N, C-alpha and C positions, 0 to 999 in steps of 0.2 A: 376224834380219836377213835381208833379200832381196838377192841378189847377181846382177847381170847380168854375164855374161861373153860377150864377142863376139870370135870368131876370124875372121880375114879376110886376104885378099890384095888386091893392086891388079890392076886389068885389064892385060893385056899393053900394053906401050908407054907406060905411065903414067910421069910425071915424079915419082919418089919425093921429091925435094927439095921440089918445089911441094906435094905432098900433105902432107908433114911440116909445112911452113909453116902450111897451113890447119888440120891436125889439132892442132898444138901451140898454135895461136893462137885463131882464131875458134871452132873446134869444141870445144876444151877448155873455153873459157869457156861454151859452150852447155851441155855436159855438167855442169859445176860449177853452173850456174844452174838446172838441171832441178829442179823441185819435189821436195823430199824428199831429194835426194841428200846423203849424209853424207860419202862419200869417192869419188873416181874415180882410176883409174890408166890409163896408156896405156904400152905397151911394144912394142919391136921384138924379134921372136923371132930369136935368133941360133944356136940349135941345138935339136935334139930328141934325147931319149933314150928308147930302148926296151930291154927286156931282151935282145932278140935282135940289136939293133944300136945300140950306145951313140953312134954317130956318124951316125945316120939323118938324112937331108935333112928339114928341118922342112916340114910340111905347110902351115902358116900363117905369114905374115910379121909380122902385127901382132896385138895383143890389147888390148882395152879392157875394163876392169872398172868397175862402179859398184855402190855399196851403198846401200840404203835400210834405215831402222830396222825396217820391218814391211811386210807385203803391202799393207795399205791405202795407205800412202805411196807404195809402188812403183806400184800401179795408178793413183793420182792423177798421179804424175809422169811415168812411162814410157808408160803406156796412154792417156793423155789424147789426144783428137783432134788436138790441136795438136802434141804430141810425135810422134805417128804421122805426121802430115803432113810434119814436119821430117825424120823418120827416112827416109821414102820418098825425099826429095830427097837426103839425105846418102849413102844406100846406093848411089846412082848412081855414086859415086866408087870403090866397092869391089866385089869379087867373092868368091865362095865363102864368104859370111858364114854363120856358125853363131852363133846367139843362144841362150845357155844361161841359164835362170833357175833359180836354186837358193835353198833355204833353208838358211842357215849354222846348223848345230846347236851347233857349238863353235868357238871361236876362242882362240888363245893368242899371246902375244907372246914372242919369244926372249929369252934373258938378255943 
């Protein structure tokens, strides 16, 4: 499985409620409809833990995760010219974005 993890903040002065309305509606539908996506999650970061500071201030406010079955479907869905053009528009709403692409080697569900 290929996983895209995006960590990001909003630009200073942004209306978080307006962003959430867009992100939970129109943008969530767009993510779910991207070719090959099997799951997608969105979250608001409320805390950060580090060994040195269990109450560290979070570096990022939001996280988006999307999974594809394999690299081929990821490349067709996320790296397509259409998806990249849309991504350029969508990232104008955020800042400090880090896009991590990983291969999931093992996964398990809790009991």
